[in-house]
mmCIF file of the N, C-alpha and C atoms, coordinates in Angstrom:
data_MODEL
# 
_entry.id   MODEL 
# 
loop_
_atom_site.group_PDB 
_atom_site.id 
_atom_site.type_symbol 
_atom_site.label_atom_id 
_atom_site.label_alt_id 
_atom_site.label_comp_id 
_atom_site.label_asym_id 
_atom_site.label_entity_id 
_atom_site.label_seq_id 
_atom_site.pdbx_PDB_ins_code 
_atom_site.Cartn_x 
_atom_site.Cartn_y 
_atom_site.Cartn_z 
_atom_site.occupancy 
_atom_site.B_iso_or_equiv 
_atom_site.pdbx_formal_charge 
_atom_site.auth_seq_id 
_atom_site.auth_comp_id 
_atom_site.auth_asym_id 
_atom_site.auth_atom_id 
_atom_site.pdbx_PDB_model_num 
ATOM 1   N N  . MET A 1 1  ? 0.810   -1.205  0.000   1.00 0.00 ? 1  MET A N  1 
ATOM 2   C CA . MET A 1 1  ? 0.000   0.000   0.000   1.00 0.00 ? 1  MET A CA 1 
ATOM 3   C C  . MET A 1 1  ? 0.846   1.257   0.000   1.00 0.00 ? 1  MET A C  1 
ATOM 4   N N  . ALA A 1 2  ? 2.054   1.156   0.480   1.00 0.00 ? 2  ALA A N  1 
ATOM 5   C CA . ALA A 1 2  ? 2.904   2.339   0.527   1.00 0.00 ? 2  ALA A CA 1 
ATOM 6   C C  . ALA A 1 2  ? 3.240   2.834   -0.874  1.00 0.00 ? 2  ALA A C  1 
ATOM 7   N N  . GLU A 1 3  ? 3.309   1.934   -1.831  1.00 0.00 ? 3  GLU A N  1 
ATOM 8   C CA . GLU A 1 3  ? 3.679   2.339   -3.182  1.00 0.00 ? 3  GLU A CA 1 
ATOM 9   C C  . GLU A 1 3  ? 2.618   3.251   -3.799  1.00 0.00 ? 3  GLU A C  1 
ATOM 10  N N  . ILE A 1 4  ? 1.353   2.949   -3.609  1.00 0.00 ? 4  ILE A N  1 
ATOM 11  C CA . ILE A 1 4  ? 0.303   3.790   -4.187  1.00 0.00 ? 4  ILE A CA 1 
ATOM 12  C C  . ILE A 1 4  ? 0.307   5.163   -3.524  1.00 0.00 ? 4  ILE A C  1 
ATOM 13  N N  . ASP A 1 5  ? 0.634   5.226   -2.246  1.00 0.00 ? 5  ASP A N  1 
ATOM 14  C CA . ASP A 1 5  ? 0.727   6.518   -1.574  1.00 0.00 ? 5  ASP A CA 1 
ATOM 15  C C  . ASP A 1 5  ? 1.884   7.335   -2.143  1.00 0.00 ? 5  ASP A C  1 
ATOM 16  N N  . ASP A 1 6  ? 2.990   6.660   -2.439  1.00 0.00 ? 6  ASP A N  1 
ATOM 17  C CA . ASP A 1 6  ? 4.126   7.353   -3.048  1.00 0.00 ? 6  ASP A CA 1 
ATOM 18  C C  . ASP A 1 6  ? 3.750   7.893   -4.426  1.00 0.00 ? 6  ASP A C  1 
ATOM 19  N N  . ILE A 1 7  ? 3.004   7.117   -5.184  1.00 0.00 ? 7  ILE A N  1 
ATOM 20  C CA . ILE A 1 7  ? 2.585   7.538   -6.520  1.00 0.00 ? 7  ILE A CA 1 
ATOM 21  C C  . ILE A 1 7  ? 1.640   8.725   -6.425  1.00 0.00 ? 7  ILE A C  1 
ATOM 22  N N  . ARG A 1 8  ? 0.737   8.696   -5.475  1.00 0.00 ? 8  ARG A N  1 
ATOM 23  C CA . ARG A 1 8  ? -0.220  9.800   -5.325  1.00 0.00 ? 8  ARG A CA 1 
ATOM 24  C C  . ARG A 1 8  ? 0.463   11.093  -4.898  1.00 0.00 ? 8  ARG A C  1 
ATOM 25  N N  . ASN A 1 9  ? 1.619   10.991  -4.241  1.00 0.00 ? 9  ASN A N  1 
ATOM 26  C CA . ASN A 1 9  ? 2.339   12.182  -3.793  1.00 0.00 ? 9  ASN A CA 1 
ATOM 27  C C  . ASN A 1 9  ? 3.153   12.830  -4.912  1.00 0.00 ? 9  ASN A C  1 
ATOM 28  N N  . MET A 1 10 ? 3.282   12.166  -6.057  1.00 0.00 ? 10 MET A N  1 
ATOM 29  C CA . MET A 1 10 ? 4.025   12.728  -7.181  1.00 0.00 ? 10 MET A CA 1 
ATOM 30  C C  . MET A 1 10 ? 3.181   13.778  -7.893  1.00 0.00 ? 10 MET A C  1 
ATOM 31  N N  . ASN A 1 11 ? 3.861   14.739  -8.528  1.00 0.00 ? 11 ASN A N  1 
ATOM 32  C CA . ASN A 1 11 ? 3.115   15.704  -9.334  1.00 0.00 ? 11 ASN A CA 1 
ATOM 33  C C  . ASN A 1 11 ? 2.879   15.110  -10.724 1.00 0.00 ? 11 ASN A C  1 
ATOM 34  N N  . ASP A 1 12 ? 2.094   15.800  -11.533 1.00 0.00 ? 12 ASP A N  1 
ATOM 35  C CA . ASP A 1 12 ? 1.688   15.272  -12.838 1.00 0.00 ? 12 ASP A CA 1 
ATOM 36  C C  . ASP A 1 12 ? 2.872   15.021  -13.768 1.00 0.00 ? 12 ASP A C  1 
ATOM 37  N N  . GLN A 1 13 ? 3.825   15.918  -13.774 1.00 0.00 ? 13 GLN A N  1 
ATOM 38  C CA . GLN A 1 13 ? 4.982   15.763  -14.657 1.00 0.00 ? 13 GLN A CA 1 
ATOM 39  C C  . GLN A 1 13 ? 5.814   14.550  -14.247 1.00 0.00 ? 13 GLN A C  1 
ATOM 40  N N  . ASP A 1 14 ? 6.010   14.358  -12.944 1.00 0.00 ? 14 ASP A N  1 
ATOM 41  C CA . ASP A 1 14 ? 6.760   13.190  -12.479 1.00 0.00 ? 14 ASP A CA 1 
ATOM 42  C C  . ASP A 1 14 ? 6.038   11.893  -12.832 1.00 0.00 ? 14 ASP A C  1 
ATOM 43  N N  . LEU A 1 15 ? 4.722   11.912  -12.748 1.00 0.00 ? 15 LEU A N  1 
ATOM 44  C CA . LEU A 1 15 ? 3.946   10.724  -13.107 1.00 0.00 ? 15 LEU A CA 1 
ATOM 45  C C  . LEU A 1 15 ? 4.144   10.374  -14.577 1.00 0.00 ? 15 LEU A C  1 
ATOM 46  N N  . GLU A 1 16 ? 4.075   11.365  -15.444 1.00 0.00 ? 16 GLU A N  1 
ATOM 47  C CA . GLU A 1 16 ? 4.247   11.122  -16.875 1.00 0.00 ? 16 GLU A CA 1 
ATOM 48  C C  . GLU A 1 16 ? 5.650   10.593  -17.187 1.00 0.00 ? 16 GLU A C  1 
ATOM 49  N N  . GLU A 1 17 ? 6.660   11.192  -16.569 1.00 0.00 ? 17 GLU A N  1 
ATOM 50  C CA . GLU A 1 17 ? 8.035   10.739  -16.793 1.00 0.00 ? 17 GLU A CA 1 
ATOM 51  C C  . GLU A 1 17 ? 8.233   9.320   -16.281 1.00 0.00 ? 17 GLU A C  1 
ATOM 52  N N  . ASN A 1 18 ? 7.680   9.049   -15.105 1.00 0.00 ? 18 ASN A N  1 
ATOM 53  C CA . ASN A 1 18 ? 7.790   7.717   -14.518 1.00 0.00 ? 18 ASN A CA 1 
ATOM 54  C C  . ASN A 1 18 ? 7.060   6.691   -15.379 1.00 0.00 ? 18 ASN A C  1 
ATOM 55  N N  . LEU A 1 19 ? 5.911   7.056   -15.899 1.00 0.00 ? 19 LEU A N  1 
ATOM 56  C CA . LEU A 1 19 ? 5.144   6.153   -16.753 1.00 0.00 ? 19 LEU A CA 1 
ATOM 57  C C  . LEU A 1 19 ? 5.926   5.827   -18.029 1.00 0.00 ? 19 LEU A C  1 
ATOM 58  N N  . ASP A 1 20 ? 6.525   6.818   -18.646 1.00 0.00 ? 20 ASP A N  1 
ATOM 59  C CA . ASP A 1 20 ? 7.330   6.579   -19.850 1.00 0.00 ? 20 ASP A CA 1 
ATOM 60  C C  . ASP A 1 20 ? 8.493   5.639   -19.561 1.00 0.00 ? 20 ASP A C  1 
ATOM 61  N N  . SER A 1 21 ? 9.151   5.883   -18.448 1.00 0.00 ? 21 SER A N  1 
ATOM 62  C CA . SER A 1 21 ? 10.303  5.059   -18.075 1.00 0.00 ? 21 SER A CA 1 
ATOM 63  C C  . SER A 1 21 ? 9.892   3.611   -17.817 1.00 0.00 ? 21 SER A C  1 
ATOM 64  N N  . ILE A 1 22 ? 8.817   3.420   -17.107 1.00 0.00 ? 22 ILE A N  1 
ATOM 65  C CA . ILE A 1 22 ? 8.372   2.062   -16.775 1.00 0.00 ? 22 ILE A CA 1 
ATOM 66  C C  . ILE A 1 22 ? 7.868   1.338   -18.023 1.00 0.00 ? 22 ILE A C  1 
ATOM 67  N N  . GLN A 1 23 ? 7.238   2.067   -18.950 1.00 0.00 ? 23 GLN A N  1 
ATOM 68  C CA . GLN A 1 23 ? 6.801   1.423   -20.186 1.00 0.00 ? 23 GLN A CA 1 
ATOM 69  C C  . GLN A 1 23 ? 7.983   0.968   -21.020 1.00 0.00 ? 23 GLN A C  1 
ATOM 70  N N  . LYS A 1 24 ? 9.069   1.733   -21.018 1.00 0.00 ? 24 LYS A N  1 
ATOM 71  C CA . LYS A 1 24 ? 10.287  1.305   -21.712 1.00 0.00 ? 24 LYS A CA 1 
ATOM 72  C C  . LYS A 1 24 ? 10.875  0.071   -21.047 1.00 0.00 ? 24 LYS A C  1 
ATOM 73  N N  . ASP A 1 25 ? 10.840  0.058   -19.703 1.00 0.00 ? 25 ASP A N  1 
ATOM 74  C CA . ASP A 1 25 ? 11.324  -1.118  -18.973 1.00 0.00 ? 25 ASP A CA 1 
ATOM 75  C C  . ASP A 1 25 ? 10.509  -2.355  -19.329 1.00 0.00 ? 25 ASP A C  1 
ATOM 76  N N  . LEU A 1 26 ? 9.199   -2.186  -19.436 1.00 0.00 ? 26 LEU A N  1 
ATOM 77  C CA . LEU A 1 26 ? 8.336   -3.313  -19.789 1.00 0.00 ? 26 LEU A CA 1 
ATOM 78  C C  . LEU A 1 26 ? 8.671   -3.839  -21.179 1.00 0.00 ? 26 LEU A C  1 
ATOM 79  N N  . MET A 1 27 ? 8.920   -2.946  -22.118 1.00 0.00 ? 27 MET A N  1 
ATOM 80  C CA . MET A 1 27 ? 9.280   -3.372  -23.459 1.00 0.00 ? 27 MET A CA 1 
ATOM 81  C C  . MET A 1 27 ? 10.580  -4.183  -23.430 1.00 0.00 ? 27 MET A C  1 
ATOM 82  N N  . ASN A 1 28 ? 11.562  -3.714  -22.661 1.00 0.00 ? 28 ASN A N  1 
ATOM 83  C CA . ASN A 1 28 ? 12.819  -4.439  -22.540 1.00 0.00 ? 28 ASN A CA 1 
ATOM 84  C C  . ASN A 1 28 ? 12.620  -5.794  -21.881 1.00 0.00 ? 28 ASN A C  1 
ATOM 85  N N  . LEU A 1 29 ? 11.754  -5.860  -20.879 1.00 0.00 ? 29 LEU A N  1 
ATOM 86  C CA . LEU A 1 29 ? 11.469  -7.141  -20.226 1.00 0.00 ? 29 LEU A CA 1 
ATOM 87  C C  . LEU A 1 29 ? 10.815  -8.115  -21.204 1.00 0.00 ? 29 LEU A C  1 
ATOM 88  N N  . ARG A 1 30 ? 9.935   -7.613  -22.050 1.00 0.00 ? 30 ARG A N  1 
ATOM 89  C CA . ARG A 1 30 ? 9.289   -8.485  -23.031 1.00 0.00 ? 30 ARG A CA 1 
ATOM 90  C C  . ARG A 1 30 ? 10.292  -9.026  -24.047 1.00 0.00 ? 30 ARG A C  1 
ATOM 91  N N  . PHE A 1 31 ? 11.240  -8.176  -24.454 1.00 0.00 ? 31 PHE A N  1 
ATOM 92  C CA . PHE A 1 31 ? 12.284  -8.645  -25.371 1.00 0.00 ? 31 PHE A CA 1 
ATOM 93  C C  . PHE A 1 31 ? 13.143  -9.713  -24.700 1.00 0.00 ? 31 PHE A C  1 
ATOM 94  N N  . ARG A 1 32 ? 13.486  -9.475  -23.441 1.00 0.00 ? 32 ARG A N  1 
ATOM 95  C CA . ARG A 1 32 ? 14.301  -10.451 -22.721 1.00 0.00 ? 32 ARG A CA 1 
ATOM 96  C C  . ARG A 1 32 ? 13.544  -11.759 -22.503 1.00 0.00 ? 32 ARG A C  1 
ATOM 97  N N  . THR A 1 33 ? 12.240  -11.680 -22.314 1.00 0.00 ? 33 THR A N  1 
ATOM 98  C CA . THR A 1 33 ? 11.432  -12.885 -22.180 1.00 0.00 ? 33 THR A CA 1 
ATOM 99  C C  . THR A 1 33 ? 11.410  -13.659 -23.485 1.00 0.00 ? 33 THR A C  1 
ATOM 100 N N  . ALA A 1 34 ? 11.254  -12.953 -24.588 1.00 0.00 ? 34 ALA A N  1 
ATOM 101 C CA . ALA A 1 34 ? 11.180  -13.599 -25.895 1.00 0.00 ? 34 ALA A CA 1 
ATOM 102 C C  . ALA A 1 34 ? 12.497  -14.274 -26.270 1.00 0.00 ? 34 ALA A C  1 
ATOM 103 N N  . THR A 1 35 ? 13.607  -13.720 -25.804 1.00 0.00 ? 35 THR A N  1 
ATOM 104 C CA . THR A 1 35 ? 14.906  -14.296 -26.134 1.00 0.00 ? 35 THR A CA 1 
ATOM 105 C C  . THR A 1 35 ? 15.425  -15.221 -25.032 1.00 0.00 ? 35 THR A C  1 
ATOM 106 N N  . MET A 1 36 ? 14.561  -15.539 -24.079 1.00 0.00 ? 36 MET A N  1 
ATOM 107 C CA . MET A 1 36 ? 14.877  -16.457 -22.980 1.00 0.00 ? 36 MET A CA 1 
ATOM 108 C C  . MET A 1 36 ? 16.044  -15.966 -22.109 1.00 0.00 ? 36 MET A C  1 
ATOM 109 N N  . GLN A 1 37 ? 16.161  -14.668 -21.921 1.00 0.00 ? 37 GLN A N  1 
ATOM 110 C CA . GLN A 1 37 ? 17.223  -14.102 -21.088 1.00 0.00 ? 37 GLN A CA 1 
ATOM 111 C C  . GLN A 1 37 ? 16.713  -13.632 -19.736 1.00 0.00 ? 37 GLN A C  1 
ATOM 112 N N  . LEU A 1 38 ? 15.414  -13.681 -19.525 1.00 0.00 ? 38 LEU A N  1 
ATOM 113 C CA . LEU A 1 38 ? 14.826  -13.174 -18.291 1.00 0.00 ? 38 LEU A CA 1 
ATOM 114 C C  . LEU A 1 38 ? 14.750  -14.296 -17.263 1.00 0.00 ? 38 LEU A C  1 
ATOM 115 N N  . THR A 1 39 ? 15.378  -14.085 -16.113 1.00 0.00 ? 39 THR A N  1 
ATOM 116 C CA . THR A 1 39 ? 15.345  -15.116 -15.073 1.00 0.00 ? 39 THR A CA 1 
ATOM 117 C C  . THR A 1 39 ? 14.184  -14.901 -14.098 1.00 0.00 ? 39 THR A C  1 
ATOM 118 N N  . ASP A 1 40 ? 13.822  -13.656 -13.846 1.00 0.00 ? 40 ASP A N  1 
ATOM 119 C CA . ASP A 1 40 ? 12.716  -13.346 -12.944 1.00 0.00 ? 40 ASP A CA 1 
ATOM 120 C C  . ASP A 1 40 ? 11.435  -13.229 -13.761 1.00 0.00 ? 40 ASP A C  1 
ATOM 121 N N  . THR A 1 41 ? 10.671  -14.296 -13.800 1.00 0.00 ? 41 THR A N  1 
ATOM 122 C CA . THR A 1 41 ? 9.480   -14.312 -14.647 1.00 0.00 ? 41 THR A CA 1 
ATOM 123 C C  . THR A 1 41 ? 8.359   -13.434 -14.115 1.00 0.00 ? 41 THR A C  1 
ATOM 124 N N  . ASN A 1 42 ? 8.412   -13.055 -12.865 1.00 0.00 ? 42 ASN A N  1 
ATOM 125 C CA . ASN A 1 42 ? 7.370   -12.202 -12.287 1.00 0.00 ? 42 ASN A CA 1 
ATOM 126 C C  . ASN A 1 42 ? 7.615   -10.720 -12.553 1.00 0.00 ? 42 ASN A C  1 
ATOM 127 N N  . ALA A 1 43 ? 8.744   -10.383 -13.103 1.00 0.00 ? 43 ALA A N  1 
ATOM 128 C CA . ALA A 1 43 ? 9.086   -8.974  -13.331 1.00 0.00 ? 43 ALA A CA 1 
ATOM 129 C C  . ALA A 1 43 ? 8.119   -8.313  -14.303 1.00 0.00 ? 43 ALA A C  1 
ATOM 130 N N  . VAL A 1 44 ? 7.672   -9.045  -15.310 1.00 0.00 ? 44 VAL A N  1 
ATOM 131 C CA . VAL A 1 44 ? 6.739   -8.481  -16.291 1.00 0.00 ? 44 VAL A CA 1 
ATOM 132 C C  . VAL A 1 44 ? 5.426   -8.122  -15.600 1.00 0.00 ? 44 VAL A C  1 
ATOM 133 N N  . LYS A 1 45 ? 4.915   -9.019  -14.790 1.00 0.00 ? 45 LYS A N  1 
ATOM 134 C CA . LYS A 1 45 ? 3.639   -8.779  -14.104 1.00 0.00 ? 45 LYS A CA 1 
ATOM 135 C C  . LYS A 1 45 ? 3.750   -7.610  -13.125 1.00 0.00 ? 45 LYS A C  1 
ATOM 136 N N  . ARG A 1 46 ? 4.852   -7.547  -12.382 1.00 0.00 ? 46 ARG A N  1 
ATOM 137 C CA . ARG A 1 46 ? 5.040   -6.432  -11.445 1.00 0.00 ? 46 ARG A CA 1 
ATOM 138 C C  . ARG A 1 46 ? 5.118   -5.100  -12.179 1.00 0.00 ? 46 ARG A C  1 
ATOM 139 N N  . THR A 1 47 ? 5.779   -5.084  -13.314 1.00 0.00 ? 47 THR A N  1 
ATOM 140 C CA . THR A 1 47 ? 5.901   -3.857  -14.102 1.00 0.00 ? 47 THR A CA 1 
ATOM 141 C C  . THR A 1 47 ? 4.552   -3.434  -14.661 1.00 0.00 ? 47 THR A C  1 
ATOM 142 N N  . GLN A 1 48 ? 3.761   -4.383  -15.113 1.00 0.00 ? 48 GLN A N  1 
ATOM 143 C CA . GLN A 1 48 ? 2.419   -4.070  -15.608 1.00 0.00 ? 48 GLN A CA 1 
ATOM 144 C C  . GLN A 1 48 ? 1.560   -3.481  -14.493 1.00 0.00 ? 48 GLN A C  1 
ATOM 145 N N  . ARG A 1 49 ? 1.705   -3.995  -13.301 1.00 0.00 ? 49 ARG A N  1 
ATOM 146 C CA . ARG A 1 49 ? 0.927   -3.475  -12.170 1.00 0.00 ? 49 ARG A CA 1 
ATOM 147 C C  . ARG A 1 49 ? 1.352   -2.059  -11.807 1.00 0.00 ? 49 ARG A C  1 
ATOM 148 N N  . LYS A 1 50 ? 2.663   -1.770  -11.903 1.00 0.00 ? 50 LYS A N  1 
ATOM 149 C CA . LYS A 1 50 ? 3.127   -0.403  -11.649 1.00 0.00 ? 50 LYS A CA 1 
ATOM 150 C C  . LYS A 1 50 ? 2.514   0.563   -12.659 1.00 0.00 ? 50 LYS A C  1 
ATOM 151 N N  . ILE A 1 51 ? 2.489   0.145   -13.924 1.00 0.00 ? 51 ILE A N  1 
ATOM 152 C CA . ILE A 1 51 ? 1.888   0.980   -14.974 1.00 0.00 ? 51 ILE A CA 1 
ATOM 153 C C  . ILE A 1 51 ? 0.415   1.212   -14.675 1.00 0.00 ? 51 ILE A C  1 
ATOM 154 N N  . ALA A 1 52 ? -0.284  0.173   -14.264 1.00 0.00 ? 52 ALA A N  1 
ATOM 155 C CA . ALA A 1 52 ? -1.706  0.299   -13.961 1.00 0.00 ? 52 ALA A CA 1 
ATOM 156 C C  . ALA A 1 52 ? -1.936  1.239   -12.788 1.00 0.00 ? 52 ALA A C  1 
ATOM 157 N N  . ARG A 1 53 ? -1.092  1.173   -11.771 1.00 0.00 ? 53 ARG A N  1 
ATOM 158 C CA . ARG A 1 53 ? -1.240  2.075   -10.626 1.00 0.00 ? 53 ARG A CA 1 
ATOM 159 C C  . ARG A 1 53 ? -1.052  3.526   -11.043 1.00 0.00 ? 53 ARG A C  1 
ATOM 160 N N  . ILE A 1 54 ? -0.028  3.778   -11.845 1.00 0.00 ? 54 ILE A N  1 
ATOM 161 C CA . ILE A 1 54 ? 0.233   5.155   -12.283 1.00 0.00 ? 54 ILE A CA 1 
ATOM 162 C C  . ILE A 1 54 ? -0.910  5.662   -13.148 1.00 0.00 ? 54 ILE A C  1 
ATOM 163 N N  . MET A 1 55 ? -1.393  4.843   -14.059 1.00 0.00 ? 55 MET A N  1 
ATOM 164 C CA . MET A 1 55 ? -2.492  5.261   -14.928 1.00 0.00 ? 55 MET A CA 1 
ATOM 165 C C  . MET A 1 55 ? -3.770  5.479   -14.125 1.00 0.00 ? 55 MET A C  1 
ATOM 166 N N  . THR A 1 56 ? -3.962  4.716   -13.063 1.00 0.00 ? 56 THR A N  1 
ATOM 167 C CA . THR A 1 56 ? -5.127  4.895   -12.206 1.00 0.00 ? 56 THR A CA 1 
ATOM 168 C C  . THR A 1 56 ? -5.076  6.249   -11.511 1.00 0.00 ? 56 THR A C  1 
ATOM 169 N N  . VAL A 1 57 ? -3.919  6.617   -10.995 1.00 0.00 ? 57 VAL A N  1 
ATOM 170 C CA . VAL A 1 57 ? -3.778  7.907   -10.316 1.00 0.00 ? 57 VAL A CA 1 
ATOM 171 C C  . VAL A 1 57 ? -3.979  9.054   -11.303 1.00 0.00 ? 57 VAL A C  1 
ATOM 172 N N  . ILE A 1 58 ? -3.441  8.911   -12.506 1.00 0.00 ? 58 ILE A N  1 
ATOM 173 C CA . ILE A 1 58 ? -3.638  9.941   -13.534 1.00 0.00 ? 58 ILE A CA 1 
ATOM 174 C C  . ILE A 1 58 ? -5.122  10.096  -13.844 1.00 0.00 ? 58 ILE A C  1 
ATOM 175 N N  . ARG A 1 59 ? -5.813  8.989   -13.987 1.00 0.00 ? 59 ARG A N  1 
ATOM 176 C CA . ARG A 1 59 ? -7.258  9.037   -14.294 1.00 0.00 ? 59 ARG A CA 1 
ATOM 177 C C  . ARG A 1 59 ? -8.048  9.614   -13.123 1.00 0.00 ? 59 ARG A C  1 
ATOM 178 N N  . GLU A 1 60 ? -7.678  9.267   -11.888 1.00 0.00 ? 60 GLU A N  1 
ATOM 179 C CA . GLU A 1 60 ? -8.359  9.840   -10.725 1.00 0.00 ? 60 GLU A CA 1 
ATOM 180 C C  . GLU A 1 60 ? -8.248  11.360  -10.723 1.00 0.00 ? 60 GLU A C  1 
ATOM 181 N N  . ARG A 1 61 ? -7.074  11.847  -11.088 1.00 0.00 ? 61 ARG A N  1 
ATOM 182 C CA . ARG A 1 61 ? -6.868  13.304  -11.112 1.00 0.00 ? 61 ARG A CA 1 
ATOM 183 C C  . ARG A 1 61 ? -7.670  13.949  -12.236 1.00 0.00 ? 61 ARG A C  1 
ATOM 184 N N  . GLU A 1 62 ? -7.775  13.283  -13.381 1.00 0.00 ? 62 GLU A N  1 
ATOM 185 C CA . GLU A 1 62 ? -8.577  13.818  -14.483 1.00 0.00 ? 62 GLU A CA 1 
ATOM 186 C C  . GLU A 1 62 ? -10.044 13.905  -14.076 1.00 0.00 ? 62 GLU A C  1 
ATOM 187 N N  . ILE A 1 63 ? -10.541 12.887  -13.410 1.00 0.00 ? 63 ILE A N  1 
ATOM 188 C CA . ILE A 1 63 ? -11.943 12.868  -12.984 1.00 0.00 ? 63 ILE A CA 1 
ATOM 189 C C  . ILE A 1 63 ? -12.199 13.953  -11.951 1.00 0.00 ? 63 ILE A C  1 
ATOM 190 N N  . SER A 1 64 ? -11.275 14.104  -10.988 1.00 0.00 ? 64 SER A N  1 
ATOM 191 C CA . SER A 1 64 ? -11.487 15.098  -9.940  1.00 0.00 ? 64 SER A CA 1 
ATOM 192 C C  . SER A 1 64 ? -11.424 16.519  -10.521 1.00 0.00 ? 64 SER A C  1 
ATOM 193 N N  . GLU A 1 65 ? -10.596 16.755  -11.544 1.00 0.00 ? 65 GLU A N  1 
ATOM 194 C CA . GLU A 1 65 ? -10.526 18.074  -12.161 1.00 0.00 ? 65 GLU A CA 1 
ATOM 195 C C  . GLU A 1 65 ? -11.784 18.374  -12.970 1.00 0.00 ? 65 GLU A C  1 
ATOM 196 N N  . SER A 1 66 ? -12.338 17.359  -13.624 1.00 0.00 ? 66 SER A N  1 
ATOM 197 C CA . SER A 1 66 ? -13.516 17.601  -14.453 1.00 0.00 ? 66 SER A CA 1 
ATOM 198 C C  . SER A 1 66 ? -14.771 17.787  -13.594 1.00 0.00 ? 66 SER A C  1 
ATOM 199 N N  . SER A 1 67 ? -14.780 17.260  -12.398 1.00 0.00 ? 67 SER A N  1 
ATOM 200 C CA . SER A 1 67 ? -15.974 17.398  -11.548 1.00 0.00 ? 67 SER A CA 1 
ATOM 201 C C  . SER A 1 67 ? -16.028 18.737  -10.839 1.00 0.00 ? 67 SER A C  1 
ATOM 202 N N  . LEU A 1 68 ? -14.922 19.476  -10.872 1.00 0.00 ? 68 LEU A N  1 
ATOM 203 C CA . LEU A 1 68 ? -14.914 20.784  -10.204 1.00 0.00 ? 68 LEU A CA 1 
ATOM 204 C C  . LEU A 1 68 ? -15.583 21.801  -11.014 1.00 0.00 ? 68 LEU A C  1 
# 
């Protein structure tokens, strides 16, 4: 639960930069999986969950801004 609190404390620009970075990491993990170089098979799932958390916080902020 601490991770989502850390994400919520970031500003919008940091969220976007972090999202771009993590998406690049996910792409690299997928390449490593395809070439059988990835030893930690759970890394892809954890990275996808990080992306989902960040996108959720971004969407929450969009909804809260539009309701004002």
